[in-house]
C-alpha positions as a LaTeX table, in Angstrom:
\begin{tabular}{lrrr}
\hline
Residue & $x$ (\AA) & $y$ (\AA) & $z$ (\AA) \\
\hline
Met1 & 58.83 & 29.99 & $-24.52$ \\
Gln2 & 58.29 & 28.93 & $-28.14$ \\
Phe3 & 57.28 & 25.25 & $-28.55$ \\
Ile4 & 57.70 & 23.48 & $-31.89$ \\
Val5 & 55.29 & 20.52 & $-31.69$ \\
Thr6 & 55.30 & 17.55 & $-34.09$ \\
Glu7 & 52.31 & 15.24 & $-33.88$ \\
Gly8 & 52.99 & 12.26 & $-31.70$ \\
Met9 & 56.13 & 13.78 & $-30.32$ \\
Gly10 & 56.76 & 14.08 & $-26.61$ \\
Trp11 & 59.21 & 16.25 & $-24.76$ \\
Leu12 & 60.55 & 17.21 & $-21.32$ \\
Glu13 & 60.33 & 20.75 & $-19.89$ \\
Val14 & 62.30 & 21.69 & $-16.78$ \\
Val15 & 61.36 & 24.65 & $-14.56$ \\
Thr16 & 64.06 & 25.27 & $-11.94$ \\
Gly17 & 65.60 & 27.82 & $-9.66$ \\
Ser18 & 65.89 & 28.61 & $-5.93$ \\
Met19 & 63.17 & 28.60 & $-3.37$ \\
Phe20 & 60.60 & 31.38 & $-3.73$ \\
Ser21 & 61.52 & 31.89 & $-7.41$ \\
Gly22 & 58.06 & 30.94 & $-8.74$ \\
Lys23 & 58.79 & 27.33 & $-9.96$ \\
Ser24 & 55.59 & 25.76 & $-8.61$ \\
Glu25 & 53.60 & 28.79 & $-9.73$ \\
Glu26 & 54.94 & 28.33 & $-13.29$ \\
Leu27 & 54.26 & 24.61 & $-13.29$ \\
Ile28 & 50.66 & 25.15 & $-12.12$ \\
Lys29 & 50.23 & 27.82 & $-14.79$ \\
Arg30 & 51.31 & 25.53 & $-17.57$ \\
Leu31 & 49.21 & 22.68 & $-16.37$ \\
Arg32 & 46.16 & 24.89 & $-16.11$ \\
Arg33 & 46.69 & 26.18 & $-19.69$ \\
Ser34 & 46.69 & 22.51 & $-20.86$ \\
Met35 & 43.39 & 21.96 & $-19.01$ \\
Tyr36 & 41.89 & 25.00 & $-20.73$ \\
Ala37 & 42.84 & 23.41 & $-23.97$ \\
His38 & 40.90 & 20.29 & $-22.92$ \\
Gln39 & 44.08 & 18.22 & $-22.66$ \\
Lys40 & 44.13 & 15.43 & $-20.08$ \\
Val41 & 46.50 & 16.33 & $-17.24$ \\
Val42 & 47.90 & 14.60 & $-14.14$ \\
Ala43 & 50.12 & 16.28 & $-11.60$ \\
Phe44 & 52.29 & 14.37 & $-9.17$ \\
Lys45 & 53.95 & 15.65 & $-6.00$ \\
His46 & 56.13 & 14.13 & $-3.31$ \\
Ala47 & 54.12 & 12.91 & $-0.37$ \\
Ser48 & 56.50 & 14.63 & 2.07 \\
Asp49 & 55.53 & 18.02 & 0.69 \\
Val50 & 52.56 & 18.94 & 2.90 \\
Arg51 & 53.37 & 22.65 & 3.41 \\
Tyr52 & 50.08 & 24.04 & 2.15 \\
Asp53 & 48.03 & 20.93 & 1.19 \\
Glu54 & 48.47 & 17.19 & 1.58 \\
Ala55 & 47.26 & 16.33 & $-1.95$ \\
Lys56 & 47.19 & 19.49 & $-4.10$ \\
Leu57 & 50.21 & 21.09 & $-5.83$ \\
Ala58 & 50.63 & 24.50 & $-4.21$ \\
Ser59 & 52.78 & 27.56 & $-4.67$ \\
His60 & 53.96 & 30.00 & $-2.04$ \\
Asn61 & 51.40 & 32.58 & $-3.18$ \\
Gln62 & 48.54 & 30.07 & $-2.61$ \\
Ser63 & 47.97 & 28.88 & $-6.18$ \\
Phe64 & 46.58 & 25.28 & $-6.11$ \\
Ile65 & 45.87 & 22.51 & $-8.62$ \\
Glu66 & 44.70 & 18.93 & $-7.91$ \\
Gly67 & 47.55 & 16.58 & $-7.46$ \\
Val68 & 48.52 & 12.99 & $-6.74$ \\
Pro69 & 50.90 & 12.57 & $-3.74$ \\
Val70 & 53.39 & 9.67 & $-4.09$ \\
Ser71 & 56.40 & 8.55 & $-2.06$ \\
Ser72 & 58.57 & 7.09 & $-4.81$ \\
Val73 & 58.98 & 6.81 & $-8.56$ \\
Glu74 & 57.84 & 3.20 & $-8.32$ \\
Glu75 & 54.52 & 4.33 & $-6.83$ \\
Met76 & 54.22 & 7.11 & $-9.29$ \\
Lys77 & 54.84 & 4.80 & $-12.25$ \\
Lys78 & 52.34 & 2.26 & $-10.93$ \\
Leu79 & 49.54 & 4.78 & $-10.49$ \\
Phe80 & 50.24 & 6.33 & $-13.86$ \\
Phe81 & 49.80 & 3.12 & $-15.77$ \\
Glu82 & 46.82 & 2.02 & $-13.66$ \\
Lys83 & 44.80 & 5.28 & $-13.74$ \\
Tyr84 & 46.43 & 8.01 & $-15.81$ \\
Ser85 & 48.01 & 6.46 & $-18.84$ \\
Asp86 & 45.71 & 8.46 & $-21.08$ \\
Ala87 & 47.04 & 11.73 & $-19.77$ \\
Gln88 & 48.68 & 13.95 & $-22.43$ \\
Val89 & 50.47 & 16.25 & $-20.01$ \\
Ile90 & 52.26 & 15.04 & $-16.85$ \\
Gly91 & 53.56 & 17.41 & $-14.20$ \\
Ile92 & 55.98 & 16.59 & $-11.37$ \\
Asp93 & 56.59 & 19.10 & $-8.59$ \\
Glu94 & 59.62 & 19.00 & $-6.28$ \\
Val95 & 61.22 & 16.50 & $-8.68$ \\
Gln96 & 64.49 & 16.65 & $-6.85$ \\
Phe97 & 63.06 & 14.52 & $-3.99$ \\
Phe98 & 62.45 & 11.50 & $-6.27$ \\
Gly99 & 66.09 & 10.51 & $-6.88$ \\
Arg100 & 67.84 & 9.46 & $-10.10$ \\
Ser101 & 65.18 & 6.95 & $-11.12$ \\
Val102 & 62.83 & 9.81 & $-11.92$ \\
Val103 & 65.08 & 10.70 & $-14.90$ \\
Lys104 & 64.44 & 7.42 & $-16.66$ \\
Phe105 & 60.68 & 7.63 & $-15.95$ \\
Cys106 & 60.49 & 11.14 & $-17.49$ \\
Glu107 & 62.33 & 9.87 & $-20.52$ \\
Glu108 & 59.92 & 6.93 & $-20.85$ \\
Leu109 & 56.96 & 9.30 & $-20.72$ \\
Ala110 & 58.44 & 11.63 & $-23.32$ \\
Asp111 & 59.23 & 8.66 & $-25.66$ \\
Met112 & 55.51 & 7.69 & $-25.33$ \\
Gly113 & 54.62 & 11.03 & $-26.84$ \\
Lys114 & 53.77 & 12.77 & $-23.49$ \\
Arg115 & 54.48 & 16.36 & $-22.55$ \\
Val116 & 56.38 & 16.10 & $-19.29$ \\
Ile117 & 56.80 & 19.22 & $-17.14$ \\
Val118 & 58.93 & 18.97 & $-13.99$ \\
Ala119 & 59.73 & 21.63 & $-11.42$ \\
Gly120 & 62.34 & 21.58 & $-8.67$ \\
Leu121 & 65.47 & 23.10 & $-7.06$ \\
Asp122 & 68.68 & 23.09 & $-9.08$ \\
Lys123 & 70.88 & 23.54 & $-6.08$ \\
Asp124 & 70.83 & 22.37 & $-2.50$ \\
Phe125 & 71.29 & 24.53 & 0.58 \\
Lys126 & 75.10 & 24.25 & 0.12 \\
Gly127 & 74.86 & 25.83 & $-3.35$ \\
Glu128 & 75.81 & 22.56 & $-5.06$ \\
Pro129 & 73.88 & 20.77 & $-7.80$ \\
Phe130 & 70.78 & 19.05 & $-6.52$ \\
Lys131 & 70.64 & 15.58 & $-8.07$ \\
Pro132 & 68.90 & 14.44 & $-10.24$ \\
Met133 & 68.10 & 17.97 & $-11.48$ \\
Asp134 & 71.48 & 18.27 & $-13.15$ \\
Glu135 & 70.74 & 15.27 & $-15.42$ \\
Leu136 & 67.16 & 16.41 & $-16.13$ \\
Leu137 & 68.50 & 19.81 & $-17.27$ \\
Ala138 & 70.85 & 18.07 & $-19.67$ \\
Arg139 & 68.04 & 15.83 & $-21.12$ \\
Ala140 & 65.34 & 18.43 & $-21.32$ \\
Glu141 & 64.15 & 19.92 & $-24.65$ \\
Tyr142 & 63.15 & 23.12 & $-22.86$ \\
Val143 & 64.67 & 24.71 & $-19.69$ \\
Asp144 & 63.58 & 27.82 & $-17.73$ \\
Lys145 & 65.64 & 28.93 & $-14.81$ \\
Phe146 & 63.80 & 31.27 & $-12.45$ \\
Gln147 & 65.31 & 33.66 & $-9.95$ \\
Ala148 & 63.99 & 34.96 & $-6.66$ \\
Ile149 & 64.89 & 38.20 & $-4.86$ \\
Cys150 & 67.74 & 38.06 & $-2.32$ \\
Ala151 & 66.30 & 38.49 & 1.19 \\
Val152 & 69.45 & 40.30 & 2.27 \\
Cys153 & 70.36 & 42.74 & $-0.52$ \\
Gly154 & 67.52 & 42.58 & $-3.13$ \\
Asn155 & 69.70 & 41.26 & $-5.97$ \\
Pro156 & 68.61 & 38.33 & $-8.11$ \\
Ala157 & 68.73 & 35.21 & $-5.90$ \\
Thr158 & 69.80 & 31.75 & $-7.21$ \\
Val159 & 70.51 & 29.86 & $-4.01$ \\
Ser160 & 68.32 & 28.71 & $-1.13$ \\
Gln161 & 69.86 & 29.80 & 2.20 \\
Arg162 & 69.28 & 27.30 & 4.99 \\
Leu163 & 69.02 & 28.80 & 8.50 \\
Ile164 & 69.11 & 26.77 & 11.70 \\
Asp165 & 67.83 & 28.67 & 14.72 \\
Gly166 & 68.53 & 31.86 & 12.67 \\
Glu167 & 72.08 & 31.05 & 11.81 \\
Pro168 & 73.52 & 29.73 & 8.39 \\
Ala169 & 73.64 & 25.93 & 8.36 \\
Tyr170 & 76.87 & 23.94 & 8.55 \\
Tyr171 & 77.96 & 22.21 & 5.38 \\
Asp172 & 77.66 & 18.72 & 6.96 \\
Asp173 & 74.33 & 19.32 & 8.74 \\
Pro174 & 71.89 & 16.51 & 8.44 \\
Ile175 & 68.62 & 16.89 & 6.54 \\
Val176 & 66.56 & 16.75 & 9.76 \\
Leu177 & 67.77 & 18.46 & 12.96 \\
Val178 & 65.91 & 17.54 & 16.08 \\
Gly179 & 65.13 & 20.45 & 18.43 \\
Ala180 & 66.11 & 23.13 & 15.87 \\
Thr181 & 63.99 & 25.68 & 14.04 \\
Glu182 & 64.76 & 25.33 & 10.35 \\
Ser183 & 63.89 & 27.89 & 7.70 \\
Tyr184 & 64.93 & 28.89 & 4.20 \\
Glu185 & 65.25 & 32.21 & 2.35 \\
Pro186 & 66.47 & 33.07 & $-1.21$ \\
Arg187 & 69.99 & 34.49 & $-1.32$ \\
Cys188 & 72.24 & 35.72 & $-4.16$ \\
Arg189 & 75.78 & 34.40 & $-4.72$ \\
Lys190 & 77.25 & 37.17 & $-2.52$ \\
Cys191 & 74.90 & 36.75 & 0.45 \\
His192 & 74.71 & 32.94 & 0.55 \\
Arg193 & 76.50 & 31.61 & 3.64 \\
Ile194 & 77.63 & 28.07 & 4.66 \\
Lys195 & 79.50 & 27.34 & 7.82 \\
Tyr196 & 82.24 & 24.76 & 8.27 \\
Arg197 & 82.82 & 23.17 & 11.61 \\
Asp198 & 86.56 & 23.10 & 11.20 \\
Glu199 & 86.71 & 26.82 & 10.42 \\
Asn200 & 85.94 & 27.89 & 13.95 \\
Met201 & 85.38 & 31.53 & 12.81 \\
Gly202 & 83.80 & 34.42 & 14.66 \\
Asn203 & 81.85 & 37.35 & 13.23 \\
Leu204 & 84.04 & 39.72 & 11.25 \\
Tyr205 & 83.02 & 43.41 & 10.96 \\
Phe206 & 84.83 & 46.05 & 8.95 \\
Ile207 & 84.22 & 49.61 & 10.16 \\
Val208 & 83.94 & 52.00 & 7.32 \\
Gly209 & 83.63 & 55.79 & 7.69 \\
Thr210 & 82.04 & 58.09 & 5.19 \\
Gly211 & 85.26 & 60.23 & 5.52 \\
Thr212 & 88.27 & 60.98 & 7.64 \\
Glu213 & 87.86 & 62.05 & 11.29 \\
Ile214 & 84.28 & 60.81 & 11.20 \\
Gly215 & 84.33 & 59.12 & 14.60 \\
Lys216 & 85.00 & 55.52 & 13.61 \\
Thr217 & 87.11 & 54.75 & 16.66 \\
His218 & 84.61 & 56.41 & 19.05 \\
Val219 & 81.84 & 54.20 & 17.63 \\
Thr220 & 83.87 & 51.01 & 17.62 \\
Leu221 & 84.98 & 51.53 & 21.21 \\
Lys222 & 81.33 & 51.87 & 22.17 \\
Leu223 & 80.49 & 48.62 & 20.33 \\
Ile224 & 83.33 & 46.91 & 22.15 \\
Glu225 & 82.22 & 48.15 & 25.52 \\
Glu226 & 78.71 & 46.79 & 24.83 \\
Asp227 & 80.13 & 43.41 & 23.76 \\
Leu228 & 82.32 & 43.18 & 26.85 \\
Lys229 & 79.24 & 43.91 & 29.07 \\
Asn230 & 77.50 & 40.97 & 27.30 \\
Lys231 & 80.52 & 38.74 & 28.08 \\
Lys232 & 81.60 & 38.47 & 24.41 \\
Asn233 & 85.11 & 37.36 & 23.41 \\
Val234 & 85.85 & 40.45 & 21.32 \\
Met235 & 88.88 & 41.84 & 19.57 \\
Ala236 & 89.77 & 44.82 & 17.41 \\
Leu237 & 92.45 & 45.52 & 14.88 \\
Lys238 & 93.68 & 48.84 & 13.46 \\
Pro239 & 96.05 & 47.35 & 10.87 \\
Ile240 & 97.31 & 50.74 & 9.67 \\
Glu241 & 97.56 & 54.07 & 11.44 \\
Thr242 & 99.48 & 57.17 & 10.63 \\
Gly243 & 100.83 & 60.14 & 12.66 \\
Ser244 & 102.89 & 58.49 & 15.39 \\
Glu245 & 104.98 & 61.68 & 15.65 \\
Ile246 & 101.91 & 63.43 & 17.00 \\
Phe247 & 101.27 & 60.95 & 19.81 \\
Gly248 & 104.68 & 60.43 & 21.18 \\
Lys249 & 106.59 & 57.38 & 22.32 \\
Asn250 & 103.67 & 55.69 & 24.16 \\
Leu251 & 101.16 & 56.63 & 21.42 \\
Glu252 & 98.77 & 58.07 & 23.92 \\
Gly253 & 95.64 & 59.36 & 22.31 \\
Ser254 & 96.08 & 57.25 & 19.15 \\
Asp255 & 93.32 & 54.91 & 17.99 \\
Thr256 & 95.56 & 51.99 & 18.44 \\
Lys257 & 96.30 & 52.85 & 22.06 \\
Lys258 & 92.59 & 53.40 & 22.87 \\
Tyr259 & 91.82 & 49.84 & 21.62 \\
Ala260 & 94.77 & 48.37 & 23.42 \\
Asp261 & 93.79 & 49.99 & 26.79 \\
Leu262 & 90.12 & 48.93 & 26.49 \\
Leu263 & 91.00 & 45.34 & 25.56 \\
Asn264 & 93.98 & 45.07 & 27.92 \\
Lys265 & 96.34 & 44.40 & 24.92 \\
Asn266 & 99.68 & 45.65 & 23.82 \\
Val267 & 99.68 & 48.13 & 20.97 \\
Asp268 & 101.53 & 45.72 & 18.70 \\
Glu269 & 98.67 & 43.26 & 19.15 \\
Ile270 & 96.23 & 45.83 & 17.67 \\
Asn271 & 98.40 & 47.50 & 15.07 \\
Thr272 & 100.48 & 46.17 & 12.21 \\
Tyr273 & 101.82 & 49.35 & 10.62 \\
Phe274 & 102.11 & 52.75 & 12.41 \\
Phe275 & 103.74 & 55.40 & 10.27 \\
Lys276 & 105.21 & 58.75 & 11.48 \\
Lys277 & 103.51 & 61.33 & 9.30 \\
Pro278 & 99.69 & 61.98 & 9.50 \\
Met279 & 99.11 & 61.28 & 5.81 \\
Ser280 & 97.47 & 58.74 & 3.57 \\
Pro281 & 98.99 & 55.29 & 4.27 \\
His282 & 100.73 & 54.88 & 0.84 \\
Ile283 & 102.52 & 58.23 & 1.23 \\
Ala284 & 103.32 & 57.79 & 4.95 \\
Ala285 & 104.77 & 54.28 & 4.25 \\
Asp286 & 106.93 & 55.64 & 1.38 \\
Leu287 & 108.29 & 58.42 & 3.54 \\
Asp288 & 109.16 & 55.87 & 6.29 \\
Gly289 & 110.94 & 53.70 & 3.67 \\
Gln290 & 108.43 & 50.84 & 4.31 \\
Gln291 & 106.23 & 48.71 & 2.18 \\
Ile292 & 102.79 & 47.67 & 3.33 \\
Leu293 & 102.42 & 43.90 & 2.91 \\
Ile294 & 98.79 & 43.11 & 2.48 \\
Asn295 & 99.24 & 39.39 & 3.21 \\
Lys296 & 100.71 & 40.31 & 6.60 \\
Ile297 & 97.52 & 42.20 & 7.46 \\
Lys298 & 95.36 & 39.26 & 6.19 \\
Glu299 & 97.33 & 36.75 & 8.23 \\
Arg300 & 96.67 & 38.76 & 11.37 \\
Ile301 & 92.95 & 39.04 & 10.58 \\
Asp302 & 92.69 & 35.29 & 9.83 \\
Lys303 & 94.44 & 34.44 & 13.11 \\
Glu304 & 92.36 & 36.66 & 15.28 \\
Ile305 & 88.95 & 35.70 & 13.79 \\
Lys306 & 89.62 & 32.08 & 14.75 \\
Thr307 & 90.08 & 32.84 & 18.46 \\
His308 & 87.36 & 35.48 & 19.01 \\
Glu309 & 83.63 & 35.59 & 18.72 \\
Ile310 & 83.72 & 39.06 & 17.33 \\
Leu311 & 86.44 & 40.91 & 15.43 \\
Tyr312 & 86.27 & 44.55 & 14.42 \\
Ile313 & 88.69 & 45.96 & 11.80 \\
Glu314 & 88.97 & 49.78 & 11.53 \\
Gly315 & 90.58 & 51.11 & 8.36 \\
Ala316 & 92.63 & 54.21 & 7.93 \\
Gly317 & 90.41 & 56.84 & 6.40 \\
Gly318 & 87.59 & 56.10 & 3.97 \\
Leu319 & 86.90 & 53.35 & 1.51 \\
Leu320 & 89.10 & 54.44 & $-1.32$ \\
Val321 & 92.18 & 55.40 & 0.71 \\
Pro322 & 95.13 & 53.69 & $-1.03$ \\
Tyr323 & 97.28 & 51.40 & 0.99 \\
Lys324 & 99.79 & 50.52 & $-1.69$ \\
Asp325 & 100.00 & 50.97 & $-5.43$ \\
Arg326 & 96.28 & 50.60 & $-6.52$ \\
Tyr327 & 95.21 & 48.54 & $-3.50$ \\
Thr328 & 92.74 & 50.39 & $-1.30$ \\
Tyr329 & 90.84 & 49.68 & 1.91 \\
Leu330 & 87.93 & 48.71 & $-0.34$ \\
Asp331 & 90.01 & 46.01 & $-1.93$ \\
Leu332 & 90.65 & 44.46 & 1.54 \\
Leu333 & 86.88 & 44.45 & 2.07 \\
Val334 & 86.35 & 42.81 & $-1.29$ \\
Asp335 & 88.84 & 40.09 & $-0.38$ \\
Tyr336 & 86.74 & 39.24 & 2.73 \\
Arg337 & 83.25 & 39.88 & 1.40 \\
Lys338 & 82.13 & 36.21 & 1.80 \\
Lys339 & 83.24 & 36.17 & 5.39 \\
Ser340 & 82.38 & 39.61 & 6.77 \\
Glu341 & 79.94 & 42.47 & 7.03 \\
Val342 & 80.45 & 46.22 & 6.98 \\
Ile343 & 79.25 & 48.72 & 9.62 \\
Val344 & 79.12 & 52.26 & 8.10 \\
Val345 & 79.82 & 55.12 & 10.44 \\
Ala346 & 78.44 & 58.52 & 9.32 \\
Asn347 & 78.46 & 61.88 & 10.91 \\
Asn348 & 74.92 & 63.00 & 11.62 \\
Thr349 & 75.11 & 66.54 & 10.21 \\
Leu350 & 74.43 & 68.61 & 7.19 \\
Gly351 & 75.80 & 66.99 & 4.05 \\
Thr352 & 75.84 & 63.51 & 5.38 \\
Ile353 & 73.11 & 62.29 & 3.01 \\
Asn354 & 75.36 & 62.63 & $-0.03$ \\
His355 & 78.48 & 61.25 & 1.62 \\
Thr356 & 76.66 & 58.26 & 3.20 \\
Leu357 & 74.75 & 57.26 & 0.08 \\
Leu358 & 77.91 & 57.38 & $-2.04$ \\
Thr359 & 79.70 & 55.10 & 0.47 \\
Ile360 & 76.80 & 52.67 & 0.47 \\
Glu361 & 76.58 & 52.69 & $-3.32$ \\
Thr362 & 80.20 & 51.89 & $-3.59$ \\
Leu363 & 79.90 & 48.95 & $-1.20$ \\
Lys364 & 76.84 & 47.65 & $-3.00$ \\
Arg365 & 78.53 & 47.84 & $-6.41$ \\
Asn366 & 81.34 & 45.65 & $-5.02$ \\
Asp367 & 78.91 & 43.05 & $-3.59$ \\
Ile368 & 79.90 & 43.72 & 0.01 \\
Met369 & 77.39 & 42.97 & 2.74 \\
Ile370 & 76.34 & 45.93 & 4.82 \\
Lys371 & 75.17 & 45.12 & 8.42 \\
Gly372 & 73.89 & 48.61 & 8.89 \\
Ile373 & 74.66 & 52.33 & 9.61 \\
Ile374 & 75.67 & 53.99 & 12.90 \\
Phe375 & 75.14 & 57.76 & 13.02 \\
Asn376 & 77.58 & 59.60 & 15.16 \\
Asn377 & 76.71 & 63.14 & 16.16 \\
Lys378 & 80.30 & 64.17 & 16.21 \\
Asn379 & 79.57 & 67.90 & 15.84 \\
Asn380 & 77.03 & 67.80 & 18.63 \\
Asp381 & 74.37 & 69.29 & 16.35 \\
Thr382 & 71.07 & 70.10 & 18.15 \\
Asp383 & 68.83 & 70.68 & 15.15 \\
Glu384 & 66.42 & 67.86 & 15.61 \\
Ile385 & 64.79 & 68.27 & 12.19 \\
Ile386 & 68.18 & 67.71 & 10.43 \\
Leu387 & 69.22 & 64.87 & 12.69 \\
Lys388 & 65.91 & 63.04 & 12.25 \\
Asn389 & 65.61 & 63.66 & 8.51 \\
Asn390 & 69.17 & 62.50 & 7.76 \\
Ile391 & 68.36 & 59.08 & 9.28 \\
Glu392 & 64.90 & 58.77 & 7.57 \\
Thr393 & 66.20 & 59.85 & 4.20 \\
Ile394 & 69.22 & 57.61 & 4.18 \\
Glu395 & 67.27 & 54.59 & 5.31 \\
Lys396 & 64.63 & 55.22 & 2.61 \\
Leu397 & 67.05 & 55.85 & $-0.32$ \\
Ser398 & 69.60 & 53.16 & 0.63 \\
Gly399 & 67.46 & 50.40 & 1.95 \\
Ile400 & 70.02 & 49.96 & 4.75 \\
Lys401 & 69.00 & 49.86 & 8.39 \\
Val402 & 70.28 & 52.45 & 10.85 \\
Leu403 & 71.54 & 50.33 & 13.80 \\
Lys404 & 72.26 & 53.22 & 16.28 \\
Asn405 & 72.17 & 56.97 & 16.59 \\
Ile406 & 74.78 & 57.95 & 19.20 \\
Gly407 & 75.97 & 61.21 & 20.77 \\
Tyr408 & 79.65 & 62.20 & 20.91 \\
Asp409 & 80.96 & 63.37 & 24.29 \\
Gly410 & 77.56 & 64.36 & 25.52 \\
Gly411 & 76.01 & 65.22 & 22.18 \\
Thr412 & 72.46 & 64.34 & 21.06 \\
Gly413 & 71.74 & 60.68 & 20.51 \\
Glu414 & 71.71 & 57.42 & 22.45 \\
Phe415 & 73.92 & 54.39 & 22.00 \\
\hline
\end{tabular}
């Protein structure tokens, strides 16, 4: 930051960003530099901030500087004029806790020729402007916005995710929740989550295979069986399937029929479009003289997620399989990226490293949250060196956790 200083001139500096972005660290650094220059410094903090020390300003990485705890702007103003009016530099940490009256006080100090440095959150846990930081940002001569690292995906984080007992907070949650364990972590725009009580939504998982005939249905059936054992209210949808002419009138052996049988549903409760030819959906639909209506698929998803704890969606083929025109399975995932997570199913065999990493890279580039990878030993490979190295290499290179490594009809692996 380049400061242009005129003798007798005061100004306001704002250091802002999400939690864990280094705001307090930066404030402490600037105050220390002023001390090294033999300037008189006073640092105020809100009395409620006792995370690391009751009086000192503190950062998450344990940097400290002497501070003056106060409960209000009135108390801060009184102490300043009684004890610290000769200070040349005034720091205020967690400024968002002091309310709108702190803006006027900062302006008064700057008009007196003081250098005023404030640090605080620019957004609340909902991702909305944290007053009075919005007005301070507008009035400041110098502004620095810091970013943290998203705890979920590693991208730059600009929002503080509030978690109550490990789950995203509701929009209308009170500031203090009795009997709950509250914590915060930095999140990016994509990974930030807020729940709404009137949404009544369950967990939505899209099943993505690294290719065709990779064992997506086999894995999803295993997941459903596990959920049913745990008394979960679970549902699965196979919106599009092709090749009905292979399975016959009752669709025995089809993915749709397998889900229907396990969940005790009719096939039309699982499937929206079932085309005759075993081809890519856009071609199969054209041959049947039908048009795939994406909104119809979305309406079904939106309906089921409101009445089930868990909803699995299995696509037809891989990520870039076209459904209609230029609309692919990936586009459907993008449309739901704020409400869902993806489970990647990969065949644990020679060549899977490339296929799996390409799939993960495509998902990441489209800001889609990945819950994890499930390896499916579809070929019943027995080479333990390859099986183990595939898992280790993909976890290391992708940064995505392997959830399970399962066998296929007696193959190597445990669910």
